[in-house]
Each structure stands twice: as C-alpha cells, then as structure tokens.
C-alpha positions in Angstrom: 126.4 113.4 66.9 129.8 115.1 66.0 132.4 114.9 68.6 134.4 117.9 69.7 138.2 118.1 69.1 138.8 117.7 72.8 137.4 114.8 74.8 135.0 115.2 77.7 137.8 114.1 80.0 140.1 116.9 78.7 137.4 119.5 79.2 136.5 118.3 82.7 140.2 118.0 83.8 140.8 121.5 82.7 137.6 122.8 84.4 138.4 121.2 87.8 142.1 122.1 87.6 141.2 125.8 86.9 138.7 125.6 89.7 141.4 124.6 92.1 143.8 127.2 90.6 146.6 124.7 89.9 148.9 124.3 86.9 149.3 121.2 84.8 152.7 120.8 86.3 151.2 121.0 89.9 148.5 118.5 88.9 151.1 116.1 87.6 152.9 116.2 90.9 149.7 115.8 93.0 148.5 112.9 90.9 152.0 111.3 90.6 151.7 111.2 86.8 154.2 112.6 84.3 153.6 116.2 83.1 153.6 114.9 79.6 150.7 112.6 80.3 148.7 115.5 81.8 149.4 117.6 78.7 148.4 114.7 76.3 145.1 114.1 78.1 144.2 117.8 78.3 145.1 118.5 74.7 143.0 115.6 73.6 146.0 113.6 72.2 145.2 110.9 74.7 141.5 110.4 74.6 141.5 107.1 76.6 143.7 107.3 79.6 143.9 104.2 81.8 141.5 103.9 84.7 144.5 104.0 87.0 145.6 107.3 85.5 142.1 108.7 85.7 141.8 107.6 89.4 145.0 109.4 90.3 143.9 112.6 88.5 140.4 112.4 90.1 141.9 112.0 93.5 144.3 114.9 93.0 141.4 117.1 91.9 139.2 115.9 94.7 136.5 114.6 92.4 135.2 111.2 91.4 136.3 109.4 88.2 132.7 109.8 87.0 133.0 113.6 87.3 135.9 113.4 84.7 134.2 111.1 82.2 130.7 112.6 82.2 
C-alpha cells in the first residue's frame, strides 16, 4: 500500500488543530513544544515524533494519543 506524502499523525494533528481553530504557533505554546517541532511534524518532515511529544500535542488538542496515530 503506497504511503501518502504526509504521515497520519500530520493529517490528524492538522484536522484537530483546525477543529479547535488554533494556529501552529498557538498549539506549540499549549503543548509546550517548539514551534519548529510542530511545523516539522505537520509537514511530514518528522514522521516519528517521540511519545512524550505526541502526548503533549494530544493533551493540548484535547484528544488521545491514539486519535493522532490512527
């Protein structure tokens, strides 16, 4: 099965972020993660963020980690 350019995590992050109506910059502050890290994950440059990073993002987006990775 061919994979898309962006990872599932990137797609889901963007989806939940847009649903909340917040910017990448706002998400980085809410999750206490650098803005650059958010950009890298959403752009697909970082396809395997650490579980700690994912947990912070999931918490900031008010979703579970599994919601981001499925």
